[in-house]
Legacy VTK file of the C-alpha trace (Angstrom):
# vtk DataFile Version 3.0
C-alpha trace
ASCII
DATASET POLYDATA
POINTS 350 float
1.496 -27.884 -6.967
-0.497 -30.565 -8.748
1.792 -33.908 -8.749
1.326 -33.686 -12.598
2.210 -30.662 -12.496
5.040 -31.215 -10.218
6.211 -34.086 -12.585
5.596 -32.316 -15.751
8.179 -29.837 -14.325
11.120 -32.444 -13.314
11.060 -33.806 -16.758
11.087 -30.328 -17.909
14.242 -29.512 -16.002
16.287 -32.812 -16.695
15.451 -32.319 -20.480
16.611 -28.829 -20.231
19.844 -29.781 -18.702
20.510 -32.931 -21.367
20.406 -29.936 -23.996
22.973 -28.561 -21.712
25.160 -31.124 -21.832
25.119 -31.939 -25.773
25.377 -28.071 -25.677
28.123 -28.022 -23.721
30.141 -31.126 -25.489
29.046 -30.187 -29.316
28.604 -26.734 -29.731
31.584 -24.142 -30.408
33.183 -21.746 -27.833
31.169 -18.397 -29.559
27.630 -20.673 -29.537
28.520 -21.347 -25.743
29.281 -18.152 -24.754
26.123 -17.015 -26.487
24.073 -19.742 -24.059
26.011 -18.174 -21.231
25.084 -14.802 -21.436
21.137 -15.515 -21.903
21.176 -17.292 -18.947
22.847 -14.494 -16.778
20.941 -12.214 -17.721
17.506 -14.901 -17.801
18.975 -13.865 -13.504
19.717 -10.039 -13.859
16.534 -9.403 -15.765
14.826 -11.677 -12.830
16.052 -9.673 -10.117
15.654 -6.091 -12.046
12.188 -7.558 -12.586
11.909 -8.415 -8.734
12.205 -4.664 -8.066
10.610 -3.113 -11.026
8.816 -5.085 -11.423
7.063 -6.681 -8.988
7.244 -3.842 -6.253
6.107 -1.444 -8.833
9.529 0.769 -7.956
12.284 2.207 -10.818
14.892 1.773 -9.494
18.325 2.182 -12.220
21.259 1.284 -10.479
21.689 -2.615 -11.186
24.727 -1.941 -12.875
26.374 -0.846 -9.451
25.234 -4.183 -7.724
26.991 -6.426 -10.628
29.738 -4.408 -10.180
29.960 -5.007 -6.412
29.460 -8.942 -7.170
31.396 -8.952 -10.663
34.631 -7.452 -8.383
34.267 -9.614 -5.462
33.943 -12.936 -7.170
37.197 -11.865 -9.040
39.045 -11.057 -6.392
38.593 -13.857 -4.309
38.773 -17.169 -7.137
42.311 -15.678 -8.909
45.137 -16.818 -7.222
47.896 -14.720 -5.660
50.809 -14.811 -8.666
47.782 -13.102 -10.869
46.899 -10.408 -8.374
50.677 -9.887 -8.048
50.488 -8.987 -11.862
47.534 -6.823 -11.557
48.014 -4.373 -8.839
51.877 -3.710 -10.248
50.961 -0.237 -9.502
49.392 -0.270 -5.995
49.542 -3.541 -4.238
46.062 -4.977 -3.281
45.473 -5.131 0.416
45.830 -7.755 2.927
44.582 -10.264 3.406
43.194 -10.372 -0.033
46.482 -10.649 -1.417
46.556 -13.871 -0.559
43.263 -15.147 -0.101
41.973 -17.875 -3.146
38.277 -19.410 -2.566
36.723 -21.829 -4.564
33.951 -20.473 -7.034
31.146 -21.171 -5.020
31.426 -19.312 -2.058
33.273 -16.503 -4.164
29.870 -15.771 -5.711
27.664 -16.592 -2.122
30.128 -13.317 -0.937
29.698 -11.967 -4.130
25.959 -12.109 -3.584
25.846 -11.081 0.100
27.821 -7.930 -0.131
25.995 -6.725 -2.598
23.198 -7.356 -0.951
24.636 -5.200 1.816
25.601 -2.374 -0.490
21.915 -2.508 -1.745
20.601 -2.282 2.057
22.471 0.538 2.901
21.683 2.515 -0.575
17.905 1.213 -0.647
17.800 2.867 3.204
17.579 6.343 2.596
16.898 6.021 -1.450
13.306 4.029 -1.130
11.860 6.549 1.059
12.311 9.044 -2.958
9.447 7.387 -5.559
9.118 7.574 -9.224
11.873 9.600 -11.512
13.024 10.874 -8.084
14.036 7.353 -7.254
15.155 6.554 -10.398
17.523 9.424 -10.540
19.112 8.658 -7.022
19.421 4.944 -7.784
21.260 6.067 -10.863
23.296 8.623 -8.862
24.445 5.798 -6.529
25.682 3.342 -9.198
28.061 6.270 -10.537
29.389 7.004 -7.464
29.841 2.741 -6.980
31.905 3.019 -10.268
33.575 6.018 -9.832
34.629 4.228 -6.455
36.454 1.447 -8.083
38.263 3.887 -10.809
39.814 5.328 -8.396
40.816 2.691 -5.598
43.456 1.201 -7.076
44.757 -0.816 -4.013
41.338 -2.855 -3.751
40.203 -2.932 -7.653
43.472 -1.851 -9.608
41.634 1.616 -10.324
40.475 2.298 -14.165
42.729 -0.379 -15.662
40.428 -3.164 -14.186
41.301 -7.339 -13.457
43.066 -9.342 -15.665
43.537 -12.645 -15.939
40.243 -14.161 -13.669
39.767 -17.365 -13.868
36.998 -18.223 -16.825
34.972 -20.571 -13.651
31.433 -20.194 -15.444
29.828 -22.324 -17.709
26.507 -24.082 -18.932
26.415 -25.891 -16.074
26.969 -23.068 -13.404
25.069 -20.254 -15.455
22.165 -22.436 -16.212
21.706 -24.281 -13.396
22.001 -21.000 -11.166
19.279 -19.159 -13.182
17.073 -22.667 -12.514
18.045 -21.982 -8.781
17.005 -18.638 -9.252
13.819 -19.074 -11.135
12.319 -21.131 -8.289
13.276 -19.110 -5.500
11.753 -16.064 -7.030
8.655 -17.848 -7.752
8.410 -19.214 -4.623
8.986 -15.671 -2.999
6.740 -14.468 -5.532
3.474 -16.728 -4.465
4.285 -16.088 -1.221
2.265 -13.790 0.818
5.574 -11.611 1.361
5.523 -11.478 -2.612
1.407 -10.667 -2.004
2.131 -7.798 -0.543
4.894 -6.788 -3.388
2.050 -7.004 -5.719
-0.644 -4.731 -3.273
2.328 -2.468 -3.244
2.792 -2.382 -6.694
-0.734 -1.685 -7.753
-1.907 1.269 -4.637
0.846 1.930 -1.914
-2.012 3.647 0.223
-3.948 0.138 -0.044
-1.367 -1.684 0.816
-0.843 0.074 4.045
-4.271 0.680 5.176
-4.022 -3.219 5.253
-1.305 -3.689 7.429
1.784 -3.507 5.463
4.979 -2.400 6.134
5.807 -0.361 2.696
8.926 0.867 3.847
10.242 -2.531 5.459
9.093 -4.790 2.279
10.592 -2.313 -0.329
14.251 -2.395 1.759
13.624 -6.165 1.272
13.190 -6.537 -1.678
15.217 -4.192 -3.646
18.172 -5.535 -1.062
17.068 -9.528 -2.852
16.973 -8.186 -5.891
21.015 -6.652 -5.464
21.565 -10.215 -4.290
20.409 -11.904 -7.455
22.106 -8.754 -9.694
25.773 -9.835 -7.321
25.384 -12.746 -8.256
24.934 -12.676 -11.907
27.872 -9.820 -12.184
30.092 -12.598 -10.397
29.001 -15.367 -12.967
29.844 -12.359 -15.826
33.386 -11.556 -14.729
34.629 -15.157 -14.080
33.187 -15.573 -17.719
34.541 -13.412 -19.632
38.111 -13.278 -17.821
38.428 -9.562 -16.913
36.315 -6.637 -15.503
36.786 -2.886 -15.788
34.355 0.105 -14.518
33.534 1.129 -18.021
31.680 -2.288 -18.066
29.317 -1.247 -15.204
27.868 2.039 -16.989
24.629 2.662 -17.288
24.068 1.280 -20.646
24.273 -1.903 -18.663
21.444 -1.431 -16.992
18.912 -0.164 -19.760
20.361 -3.792 -21.238
18.176 -5.311 -18.344
15.194 -3.229 -17.958
14.746 -3.379 -22.107
14.593 -7.388 -21.302
11.891 -6.751 -18.725
10.163 -4.402 -20.195
9.941 -6.622 -23.797
8.997 -9.311 -21.605
6.390 -8.028 -19.397
6.824 -6.226 -15.910
6.067 -8.365 -13.534
6.436 -11.586 -15.171
9.215 -14.245 -14.858
8.173 -16.289 -17.950
8.923 -12.991 -19.657
11.896 -11.691 -18.558
13.010 -15.686 -19.641
12.050 -15.536 -22.935
13.208 -12.186 -23.258
16.010 -12.692 -22.110
16.716 -15.096 -25.059
15.470 -13.412 -27.811
17.025 -9.738 -27.024
20.491 -12.018 -26.233
20.507 -14.138 -29.426
18.713 -11.408 -31.778
21.728 -9.026 -31.146
24.240 -11.676 -32.002
22.218 -12.639 -35.192
22.139 -9.327 -36.457
25.976 -8.457 -36.327
25.693 -8.928 -40.251
24.681 -5.845 -40.351
27.764 -4.375 -39.499
30.071 -6.027 -41.803
30.610 -6.249 -45.617
27.772 -7.844 -47.729
28.485 -9.558 -51.342
25.633 -11.225 -52.752
26.831 -12.035 -56.589
28.219 -9.182 -58.013
26.602 -6.759 -55.901
28.209 -4.876 -52.688
27.342 -3.888 -50.092
29.528 -1.409 -47.779
28.982 -2.135 -43.509
27.655 0.610 -41.510
29.286 0.671 -38.213
26.172 0.805 -35.699
23.101 -0.863 -38.400
22.836 -3.427 -35.996
21.383 -1.456 -33.061
19.190 0.539 -35.072
17.478 -2.175 -37.525
17.331 -4.081 -33.316
16.331 -0.734 -31.664
13.639 -0.664 -34.440
12.474 -4.220 -34.563
12.010 -4.011 -30.846
9.663 -0.618 -30.784
7.601 -2.334 -33.227
7.272 -5.273 -30.942
6.947 -2.515 -27.856
4.091 -1.069 -30.303
1.979 -4.518 -30.729
2.787 -5.656 -27.429
2.230 -2.701 -24.891
2.563 -5.031 -21.886
5.112 -6.738 -23.488
5.152 -10.119 -24.957
3.818 -11.785 -21.377
2.081 -8.752 -19.900
2.044 -9.932 -16.482
0.923 -13.564 -16.912
3.134 -16.731 -16.681
3.299 -19.856 -18.121
1.288 -22.762 -16.162
0.625 -26.957 -17.117
-3.160 -25.965 -16.835
-3.031 -22.686 -19.644
-0.849 -24.939 -21.855
-3.127 -28.374 -21.227
-6.242 -25.799 -22.208
-5.236 -24.352 -24.974
-4.205 -27.478 -26.641
-7.369 -29.033 -25.750
-9.303 -25.997 -27.349
-11.856 -27.190 -29.755
-12.283 -24.804 -32.995
-14.961 -22.877 -33.275
-17.786 -24.879 -35.533
-18.141 -22.873 -38.721
-21.669 -21.176 -40.301
-22.214 -18.700 -37.098
-21.410 -16.516 -34.973
-18.880 -16.681 -32.478
LINES 1 351
350 0 1 2 3 4 5 6 7 8 9 10 11 12 13 14 15 16 17 18 19 20 21 22 23 24 25 26 27 28 29 30 31 32 33 34 35 36 37 38 39 40 41 42 43 44 45 46 47 48 49 50 51 52 53 54 55 56 57 58 59 60 61 62 63 64 65 66 67 68 69 70 71 72 73 74 75 76 77 78 79 80 81 82 83 84 85 86 87 88 89 90 91 92 93 94 95 96 97 98 99 100 101 102 103 104 105 106 107 108 109 110 111 112 113 114 115 116 117 118 119 120 121 122 123 124 125 126 127 128 129 130 131 132 133 134 135 136 137 138 139 140 141 142 143 144 145 146 147 148 149 150 151 152 153 154 155 156 157 158 159 160 161 162 163 164 165 166 167 168 169 170 171 172 173 174 175 176 177 178 179 180 181 182 183 184 185 186 187 188 189 190 191 192 193 194 195 196 197 198 199 200 201 202 203 204 205 206 207 208 209 210 211 212 213 214 215 216 217 218 219 220 221 222 223 224 225 226 227 228 229 230 231 232 233 234 235 236 237 238 239 240 241 242 243 244 245 246 247 248 249 250 251 252 253 254 255 256 257 258 259 260 261 262 263 264 265 266 267 268 269 270 271 272 273 274 275 276 277 278 279 280 281 282 283 284 285 286 287 288 289 290 291 292 293 294 295 296 297 298 299 300 301 302 303 304 305 306 307 308 309 310 311 312 313 314 315 316 317 318 319 320 321 322 323 324 325 326 327 328 329 330 331 332 333 334 335 336 337 338 339 340 341 342 343 344 345 346 347 348 349
């Protein structure tokens, strides 16, 4: 990286955390919650884009990895008394009933455990391709959800977990989002990342160049599961409660929507799209409620928000077939080139 680019990146990060400080200090809890969700969806979108966008796989199992991360972080951070209150039907297995860890170690353990589950799922499933892989990963995610629903002494079953310490704040979510962007960006720009892109473009050609297709796919899938577990842990400790119904296919669909809108294979696109979709989804909530304009009364229609939101997304996808960014990334050179570009002189053909 050029010295100029490094300085500008550091200045941008400082400005970001200055904004985080003022947001944390002066915004109300609702707006802070939305910003936290934006940052968490950045992490989840990047983890899924690594698998679906950069490696060219079609995985739909992200909700399962998020569930593993959310439950693991919750169980490791909840005090023993709160655990006893939750597990009144069947006691929590030992030694989890008496273990309480700080948030960061619990989050890392959740990520590692999610990565392990991702490896165990990916090893057999990644021998499939295309729609077959999508169906297999979707099935595994549903299996995880059903297991969590029926393991009363480990996850409290369908009742879920309540009273989880609300540890996630803007510093945690944006800090980990920045770290995720840096790590995945470095990974994509390494020789490993170039091998993933080669697999995405043409598996046969990549294999003929000596790339171990299966090993790279499994590693990509495992790393994606790790960050999905981290995102799930942040989400659980933001909401203060988790239950198996939170981790249905609809959650995976939301993340898939973010990476498609932002651009499959674009880190910048995933970041932009995560903020757009999260904020727009909340901004349109007034459509579900009754509206009074002068003497005109318009009754609320439940679900109208999602209808309008889906229509807007369809329009965007029609005009941006490859997403907002396609496979492009933001760079300082591109920004300066665009700013320094002089307008063409009139009176002639360009």
